[in-house]
N, C-alpha and C positions, 0 to 999 in steps of 0.2 A: 504493499499498499503506500501511497504517497500521502504522509501525516504532516499537517502545519501545527506547530507546537505554538502556543501563546503562554507568556508568563512574564515575569520581570526579569529581564535578560542582560540590560544593559546599564541599569541601575549601580551606583558606586556602592555595592554590598557584596561582599566577597562571598558569601554563602550563597546567595540568590545566584549568582554566576556559577557557581561549582554544581547546584542542583541543575541547572541548565544542560552544562556537560555532560553530566551524569545521564540525564534523560534521553539527550540525543544518542548518547554511547549504546545506552539499552535498546533503543528503536533500531539502532544500526545493527546490534548483535543479532537482533531477532530479524534481521533481513527486511527492514522497510527503508524507505527513503522519508528522511525526516527533514524539515525547515523551519527554522524559526520565522515566525511573523515578527515582524520589525514595528512592534505596537509601542511608540514611546510619544504619548501626548505632551504638548507644551507645558501643561500644568505640572507634569510629573518632573520634567526636565528642570521646570523652574525652582521647585521644592529644593532639588538637590544643588542647585546654582546659590543657593542660600545658605547651605551649611557645608559643602564639600569644595575643596580648591579645584581650580580649573586643571591642575597638573594631574590631580588624583582623578576627576572624571575623564579626562582625555585618556589616562592609562587604562581604565576598565572598558571605556567605550572602545579603545582600540584592541583590547582583549577579545570584545565580542565579535569585531570584524575578523580578527585572526582565526577565532575558534570556532565558530558557529557559520552554518549557510543560512545566508538572510535574505528575505524577501526585501521589495523596495519599501521605504518608510510610510509608517502608517502614523498621522497625527490625530486622525478622528473616525468615526465610526465609516464614513463613507469611503475612506481610504481603505479600511480593513475589508470592506465588502468587496471594494474593486479587487483587491490582492488575493482573497480567497477565491474569486471567480477566475482571475488569471492563471492561477497556479494550478487549479482543477484540483485541489485536495480531495482524499477519498475520506478523510477524518480530519476534526481539529481537536488536538489534545492540550488541555487546559491545565497548567499545572508545572512545577508546585508552587509553594511559597504560601505567603500570606494574600491569597487572591480573594477570599472571602470577606476581607476586613470591610467593616462598613461603620461609619459614626452616624447613630441615632439622632434626627433632628432636636430632639431636648437636649443631646450635649453639644450642640453647637453654640450654645448660649451660657455666656459666662458673666457672673456680677463681678462689677468693677467699682461700684458704690452704692449706697443702701437705696438709692433714688434712681439708678441707670441700669439699663441692661445692654450688653454689648454683643452684636452678632460675631462669632469667631469662624473666619474661615481658614482654619488650621487643616484641612484635609486637601488631598489631591482628587482629581476627577476618577481615580482608580479606587477609591475608597467611598464612592456615591454608588447608587443604582443605575441612575440614568447614564445611558451611553456607555456603559461599562461592559467590555467584552468578556471580563473574568466572570460576570454573571451571565453570560449567553444573550444579552439583550439585543445583539445583532441577529439572533438567528431567525425570527420571523420574516426578514427581509432578504434572507438568500434565495436565490432562484433555485439553486440544486441544493435539495435537504440532506446534506451530508450528516453522518453523526457527529456528536461532540461530545467529549466526554471530560470531567473534571477528576484530576488524580492528586491525592495527598495534599488538598488544600487546607489553609488554615484561615478562621477568622480573626486571629491575634487578639484573643480574648474579648471579642465584640460583646458589648452587654446588649444582647438581644431582646432581652425581656423589657428594655426599656423602649422598643420601637412600637410606633402607634400600629393601628390595624390598617391604616392605608400603606404605611411601610413594610409590613408583613405582607399584606397582599400581593405588593408590587415584587417584591423579592422572592415570594413564592412561585409566581407567574413564570418570571425570568428562571429560576433553578429547574423548574419543569421542563425547560427545553433541552436539558442535558439527557444524553441516552445512559449515563450512568455517571456517578458520584462516591469518590471515596475521600476520607478526610485525613488529616494527619493527628488529629488529638480529639479526645473524649468530648471537649467543650463545642468544638465546631460541629462534631456528630449530632449534639444535642441540638444546636442551633437549626440545622439544615432539617432534622425531624420534627421539631417543634413549630418552625416557621413554615417551611414548605410540605410538612406532612409526609415526607420521603422517610419511609422506615427501613431498618436493616441497612445502616449505611456504614460501609465498612471502614475500620481504621486500618490505614496503611503506611508504612515507612517513607521517611524522607529519601528522596534519590540518592543523598550522600551516604546513605548505608550501603549504597552498592558501588559507590565512587570508584573504589580500586579496580574493580573488574570491568568497570565502563568505560574508561579514559584511554586515550591512544596517545597522548602526549605525555612525554618523559617529563618526570618530576625533578627539582633540584635535590641532589643528596646532601648529607651532612657536611661533608668536605667543601662541596659547593657553599653552603649556608656558613660555614665557620670562616672560610676565605673570603667569601664576599662581604660579609657584614663583621669581621674580626670579633668572632664570639668564642668564648670557650666550648669545648664538646659538651659538658655537663651544664646544660641551662635550662630555666624554665620559664615560661612566658607570664606576663600580666599585661591584662588590655582592659581599662576603663576610660568611658567618655570624661573628657575635662571637667571637674568640679563634683565628681560622683563620690570619690573618698580620698582622704587626706594621703599627702606624701608622708606624714608620719607614721601610718598604719601600714602603707606597702614598704617603707623600709623597715619595720618590725619584722614583716614576712622575710625581706631580703636577709637579712641578719641572721633569721633562724635557718634559712636555707642554706647558706653560705658557710655555716657551722657543720653543715652535711655535705660541703663540696659542690654545691649547685649555685649556679649564679642567676640572678633574676635579670630578665631582660625584657623590656617595654615593647610591646606589641601594639601597632596603632590601630585605631578604627578609621574608616575611609573619612570620617570627619574631621580627623587630626589625631596628633599623638601628645599623649599624657606621659612624660617620661619620669615623673615622680622623683627626679634628681638621681635616678639610677646610673650607673657606669656604663650601661650598655641599653641601647635602644634600635629599633627598627626604623628607618625614616620612611617617609611618603615620598613620591609616589610607590605603590606596592600591588602587583598583580595577584590576582586569585591563586594561582598554582604555587607561587613562590609563599605566598601566607599560608597555604596548605601544608607545604613541605617544612615550614618552620615548626608548625604545630606538631607534625608527625614526627620529626627530628627531636623534640623537646623530651625533657623528664617530667613536664606537667603544665597545666594551664590552669590560670586563676584568672576569671573576669566575667565580662558580661556576654549577653546574646546568646542564640541557640546553636547556630551551626558550628562555632569552635567547640560547643560539647557535643554535637554529632559527629565531628571530624575526630574528637578524641575517643568515643564511644567506637567508631568504625574502626578504629586503629589499637584500641585499648592502651590509650595514653591516660595516664593520673590526671584528675582535673577539679577543680572547685568552682562551682557556677554562683553567680550573682544575679538574679533574675529579676526584672522590672515589670514582670506580668502579673496576672492576678487581678481579680475583682472584690468589691466589697458588697456582700450580700444586704439584703434589705434590713438586717436587725444590726449592722453595723458591721459584723465580723468579717474577716478576712478569709477569701476563697481562693485557697492556692490552686484548685483543680481545673481553673480555667487557664493556668500558664501552659502551654505547649510544651515547654522545656520540664517543668515539673510531672507533666503526663508521661513524659517519655521515660523519665528517670525513676518514675513510680513502678513502672513495667520492667524497668531493669534490676530494681531492688536496690537503686543507688541515689535514694531522695536523701540521704543524709549528705550528700556532696552538693546540696544546694540549699542557698539562702535567699528567700524573698525580699528584696529591698524594699516593697511597698508594705510590708505586713506590720510596720512600726517595732518590730524586735531590734534590739541592739546588734550591731555587726559582730559576728563570731570573731572570737580572738585570733590574733595571727597564730598563736599556738595551735587552735584547733584546725585553722586553715592546712597548716603544713603537716599537721598530724594525718589528716585527710588524705593528702598527697602521698605522703610516704608509706600509709598502711592501705593503699587501693588496691582493691582485689582485680588484678589484671585478668586472671582467669577467669572469672564470673563475668567481666565486662567482655572478654573476647567470645565466652560461650553466647551471650545476649546478642552481641554485633553479627554473629554468623546466623543466628535465628532471624534477626531483622533483614539480613541479606536475603536470605531464603524467601521470606515473606514478599518482600519487594519484588523479586524476580516473578513470584506467582502471582501476584496481584497485576503485575504489568501483562502478564500473558493474560488473564482472566479479564482485565479491562479492554484490552484489543478485541476479544472476542465479540465485544458489543456493537464493533464496526462491521462485522461480517453477517 
């Protein structure tokens, strides 16, 4: 089959680009021709222009051009429809990543004084329902009704229970355009079931769980990294956005690791580098494959975001995760289960290796973080990774059957 893949593919996000590379490799390994639909609306591009340097954006855009077979650029829905018709795809594969993220209307208002309200336009067009191809809104306008599937998508802790009936009806109508949907976490599964009435939605692994068997490009090895970045061979990585934790806290972790012969190295996020005053750091711009290799060759990862954790799980690398997801229940309690990272670690039996930053609990001590790294059960992790890889491969096979 000729398959059009639509997802976040050129955004300055290391994990997003790795999951695209893995998806394309999986489809290629199954004997299909896959092409990335070059969906990059200006609203999304403008968001990243505000937060990510031009050098890093260009680096990741060039990575996309070098690594993916791309269609012509699609800025709006009319462009997308034109490209789908021109390419004559047999199927559209939507996924993976936070493609079902949505901001309820009530969350777009924030109070800034006791007498005024302000409308907050802090979401992109890809986080709304209207003209959003990730919700399959374009399907009724296709002349040739080809099957469309969504695979391992996430809602990014969307508070769907706050949606109005009108919002729910519109989202439900759109979701029913999919021939098949699988999701990445229990929270998104619940959203699809409650909003769209679609039952028995499978939870399937992120494509990065099969990355090593799906990629064709060679990775930098330890010697390449040590020589290129002047690193010691025994290094661990720390990665936090600016102003998230103090340099004193990170230095405490670094001192404890140093006593055990491990040097802590600052790893940037695409938005910038927080080096915490450490002796070693990785500069931007940085491409996704080098970012991946830096984690795989490390003695451990400490920091935020989901995909670094998946990279660690996939390669049995010790980690301690600081996760900013989760939601507040109606009674004011904190709900960890809406976090996609927590959901994965709970299934892995490694939920002790995550701290929920929005829970209100105090930060774990430096001693605790280091102990979790040094006592990490690699065998247990590797066993879970093998299960997730096999589940991913089976889920891909099952999903593609819906196009036949």
